[in-house]
KOLVEXLUM-359441 format. One record per residue (C-alpha): residue in one letter; x, z, y. Coordinates in steps of 0.2 Angstrom, whole numbers, padded with zeros to 4 digits, always signed. Layout:
residues N
AXZY...
end
This chain:
residues 413
M+0146+0605+0502A+0166+0608+0498I+0168+0590+0491R+0156+0586+0509A+0169+0594+0520S+0185+0586+0514L+0176+0569+0514R+0173+0571+0529A+0192+0576+0534L+0199+0564+0524G+0186+0550+0535V+0192+0558+0552S+0213+0559+0546T+0211+0539+0539A+0203+0536+0557L+0216+0545+0565T+0230+0536+0555L+0222+0521+0561M+0220+0521+0577V+0238+0529+0579A+0244+0514+0567L+0235+0500+0580T+0243+0509+0592A+0261+0505+0588G+0255+0489+0581A+0251+0486+0601A+0267+0493+0609S+0277+0485+0597G+0268+0467+0602Q+0271+0474+0621S+0288+0476+0618E+0290+0458+0613T+0287+0455+0629L+0303+0461+0638S+0305+0464+0656V+0319+0464+0666K+0328+0463+0684I+0343+0456+0688G+0354+0462+0704V+0364+0452+0713L+0377+0461+0720T+0386+0449+0730D+0396+0446+0750L+0380+0440+0762S+0391+0442+0778S+0412+0441+0775L+0424+0429+0766Y+0414+0426+0752A+0396+0420+0759D+0399+0405+0757T+0406+0404+0741N+0395+0415+0735G+0383+0425+0747T+0364+0417+0746G+0369+0405+0737S+0375+0415+0721V+0356+0425+0721L+0348+0406+0723A+0357+0401+0708T+0351+0415+0700R+0333+0413+0701M+0337+0393+0698A+0342+0400+0680I+0327+0412+0676E+0317+0397+0681D+0325+0385+0669Y+0323+0398+0656K+0305+0399+0658A+0302+0379+0657A+0312+0380+0643G+0302+0394+0634G+0308+0409+0637T+0300+0422+0631V+0310+0437+0644K+0300+0442+0662A+0315+0443+0674E+0316+0446+0693V+0329+0448+0707V+0335+0463+0720S+0350+0457+0729A+0363+0467+0740D+0378+0463+0752H+0393+0473+0744Q+0402+0472+0760N+0420+0470+0751K+0418+0489+0748P+0421+0497+0731D+0413+0514+0737V+0398+0501+0744G+0398+0491+0728S+0396+0508+0718V+0384+0515+0729I+0373+0500+0727T+0376+0499+0709R+0372+0517+0704E+0355+0517+0713W+0351+0501+0704F+0357+0508+0687D+0348+0526+0692Q+0330+0522+0702G+0331+0504+0705G+0326+0498+0686V+0342+0485+0688D+0348+0481+0668A+0360+0469+0674V+0375+0463+0686V+0376+0447+0692D+0391+0439+0705V+0401+0454+0713P+0416+0445+0719N+0430+0454+0725S+0436+0462+0709A+0440+0477+0716V+0420+0480+0717A+0419+0471+0700L+0431+0488+0694S+0416+0500+0701V+0403+0489+0693V+0414+0490+0676E+0412+0507+0676L+0396+0510+0680A+0388+0498+0664R+0398+0508+0654Q+0390+0522+0658K+0376+0517+0659N+0373+0505+0646K+0370+0492+0658V+0376+0474+0657F+0388+0467+0669M+0388+0450+0671N+0405+0446+0681S+0403+0429+0688G+0411+0431+0704A+0427+0441+0700S+0442+0434+0694S+0456+0446+0690S+0462+0443+0671D+0462+0463+0670F+0440+0463+0667T+0447+0454+0648G+0464+0466+0647K+0465+0483+0652N+0449+0485+0661C+0437+0476+0646S+0421+0484+0643L+0408+0481+0628N+0398+0479+0642S+0403+0466+0652I+0408+0446+0649H+0418+0436+0661W+0412+0421+0665T+0418+0408+0676Y+0437+0408+0678D+0449+0424+0680T+0466+0423+0688Y+0475+0421+0675A+0467+0401+0671L+0468+0399+0689A+0484+0400+0690T+0491+0390+0673G+0483+0376+0678T+0487+0376+0695S+0504+0382+0694R+0510+0370+0677A+0507+0355+0690V+0516+0358+0704V+0532+0363+0692A+0529+0348+0682S+0530+0337+0700G+0546+0349+0709G+0541+0365+0713D+0552+0375+0707T+0556+0388+0720W+0541+0399+0727Y+0534+0409+0741L+0520+0417+0736L+0506+0423+0751T+0494+0438+0742A+0477+0447+0745D+0481+0464+0744Y+0470+0470+0732A+0465+0468+0713F+0461+0452+0713G+0475+0447+0723H+0488+0460+0712T+0483+0451+0696M+0486+0433+0700E+0503+0436+0707A+0506+0443+0689D+0499+0432+0680I+0507+0416+0692R+0524+0424+0690K+0525+0427+0673I+0522+0408+0671L+0532+0400+0681A+0547+0412+0675A+0540+0401+0655T+0544+0386+0665G+0561+0391+0675A+0553+0394+0691K+0557+0407+0701V+0546+0417+0714V+0563+0418+0731G+0548+0431+0742S+0529+0438+0744A+0519+0446+0756R+0508+0456+0754T+0492+0449+0766P+0478+0460+0773L+0459+0457+0764N+0450+0447+0779T+0467+0442+0789P+0462+0432+0804D+0478+0429+0809F+0492+0424+0796S+0508+0418+0805S+0520+0431+0803F+0519+0431+0786L+0519+0411+0786L+0536+0410+0797Q+0542+0423+0784A+0539+0409+0771Q+0546+0395+0783A+0562+0406+0783S+0563+0405+0764K+0565+0388+0759A+0553+0388+0746K+0547+0371+0740V+0529+0381+0738V+0518+0389+0746G+0508+0400+0737L+0491+0405+0741V+0484+0420+0732N+0468+0422+0743A+0451+0413+0741G+0435+0412+0754G+0440+0413+0772D+0455+0418+0770T+0462+0405+0759I+0454+0391+0774N+0461+0403+0787A+0479+0402+0777I+0478+0381+0777K+0472+0379+0796Q+0488+0389+0801A+0501+0382+0788S+0495+0365+0796E+0496+0372+0814F+0513+0378+0808G+0518+0359+0799I+0525+0368+0783A+0518+0353+0775Q+0525+0341+0787G+0544+0354+0785G+0543+0347+0767Q+0534+0363+0758K+0521+0362+0748I+0507+0371+0750A+0497+0375+0734A+0480+0384+0736M+0476+0394+0719V+0458+0399+0722L+0448+0385+0731Y+0432+0380+0734I+0424+0365+0739T+0412+0376+0755D+0433+0377+0760V+0437+0359+0757H+0420+0356+0768S+0425+0368+0782L+0442+0361+0785G+0437+0345+0783L+0450+0332+0772K+0461+0329+0784V+0468+0347+0781A+0463+0348+0767Q+0467+0332+0756G+0481+0330+0742L+0478+0350+0738Q+0479+0351+0717F+0469+0368+0711T+0460+0375+0696A+0442+0374+0695A+0429+0380+0681Y+0416+0365+0690Y+0414+0351+0702W+0395+0344+0707D+0403+0324+0701L+0411+0328+0686N+0395+0324+0672D+0377+0321+0673G+0373+0342+0671T+0383+0345+0686R+0374+0333+0696T+0357+0336+0690F+0359+0356+0693A+0369+0349+0708K+0354+0339+0715R+0343+0351+0714F+0354+0368+0721A+0357+0355+0735E+0337+0353+0739R+0334+0373+0739S+0350+0374+0752S+0350+0364+0766G+0361+0350+0754R+0376+0365+0754M+0383+0358+0736P+0386+0373+0723T+0403+0382+0720Q+0408+0385+0705L+0405+0401+0708Q+0388+0398+0711A+0388+0386+0695G+0393+0404+0686A+0379+0415+0693Y+0366+0401+0688S+0374+0400+0668A+0378+0420+0667T+0362+0424+0673L+0353+0407+0658H+0366+0415+0645Y+0357+0433+0648L+0341+0430+0647K+0344+0421+0628A+0353+0436+0623V+0337+0450+0630E+0326+0437+0619K+0338+0437+0604A+0341+0456+0605G+0323+0460+0608T+0331+0473+0620K+0335+0479+0637T+0338+0496+0637D+0355+0496+0626G+0366+0483+0636K+0383+0487+0623R+0367+0477+0608V+0364+0464+0622V+0382+0460+0626E+0387+0460+0606V+0372+0446+0605A+0377+0435+0620K+0394+0436+0612S+0389+0428+0597L+0377+0415+0602P+0383+0398+0608T+0385+0396+0628D+0378+0380+0633D+0372+0373+0647M+0373+0359+0661V+0386+0366+0672F+0399+0370+0659G+0394+0363+0644K+0398+0370+0627G+0407+0385+0623S+0408+0402+0616I+0411+0420+0622R+0428+0429+0613A+0428+0448+0606D+0436+0453+0623G+0422+0447+0634R+0430+0430+0639K+0419+0416+0641L+0426+0402+0636H+0426+0383+0644S+0436+0366+0648M+0448+0369+0665Y+0449+0356+0678L+0463+0355+0687F+0458+0344+0704E+0466+0336+0719T+0455+0334+0734K+0454+0314+0739T+0462+0307+0753T+0449+0305+0770S+0450+0285+0765D+0444+0288+0745S+0431+0299+0749K+0413+0289+0751G+0405+0302+0761P+0401+0321+0762W+0405+0332+0749D+0416+0319+0741Y+0427+0328+0739Y+0438+0331+0724K+0446+0319+0708L+0449+0326+0691V+0468+0327+0687R+0465+0332+0669T+0457+0343+0658I+0461+0357+0653P+0453+0365+0638P+0451+0382+0635E+0464+0388+0622E+0475+0379+0633A+0466+0386+0651F+0462+0404+0647R+0476+0419+0641P+0477+0418+0622M+0470+0433+0611G+0487+0438+0602E+0493+0442+0622S+0479+0454+0625N+0480+0472+0631C+0459+0475+0629P+0458+0496+0621F+0445+0486+0608V+0452+0473+0604T+0470+0481+0602G+0459+0496+0591S+0466+0507+0605R+0448+0515+0605
end
């Protein structure tokens, strides 16, 4: 009797063990099909709505579609919100996404002040921030994070290409009109450093409020300075307004050169080549660079009323695509640091930026380009606005690692 009872007990125990093993196996199989939610935090209503906005949401969705078409196994959905260019609003949205919304990663985020809050929240919640929209070089410097990657460009790269080109053409004295928030402050610091290294001088500067409708007083100061170059350290709607009003004041006609430190194809489209022609600037992407950029742009335009993508919308596509590859390789969506670590280990390769890599400090490396806007006679039609002046290799475009003050790279944490 005792022997039979023991056998029966053993049978029950074995059956239970088998059931647990089968359940664990099923759970393991389910975990292989990961499902992520990506939040596109952007500007849907103000000065960056054209450069990012709904176009960044579209580009993110296109990346998911292309990842799936290539056989990717991670399922993804997209949510979006308008941060209104207010750090507190962006912070509230991001916190809600992370705490209650099931969001695993944030992309885009034009406006460096807003992006700074997202960097910190992603670190606290161990989520991922694929920073494809903000530009301050501090994101791979003092504000670097093991949970973030800086994707499309940064203030150092934008300032390097344009400043050196303008100085080489004789522009050795500058007056800077600087957007008065994190992006503008960082870019001005980068410009000053680059100009000092070339022997050029900044003879004056003015801080301009975000979303400035009237630049007249600032432009008058720039004219009075007699600087050879008026550097516009702003972006989006502010750049458009400043260039229009500089044209009305006859600044270029008076012999001063306008240097747009950040310029997007939507800005040129809004201004028209008659006003924008001859501007030199640095960018990470142009739709008519090669077969890959043209393929992406054509598909984007078909879904955006014929509008060509900006470099930041292309950046949202590229960053999202790489994030999904990293999640699949890492086998987890909950450990943001692990996903970013894997993302850094994978080579980057897509139709918009081509082949590249990601440094230890989170800087995505790819070529940058010095462009000049065409004259009206050179342009063959709508959106045919740029001519390539020079390709800038990544090792020249981006700040050297040896100059980094990223804490986890320099060993201070």
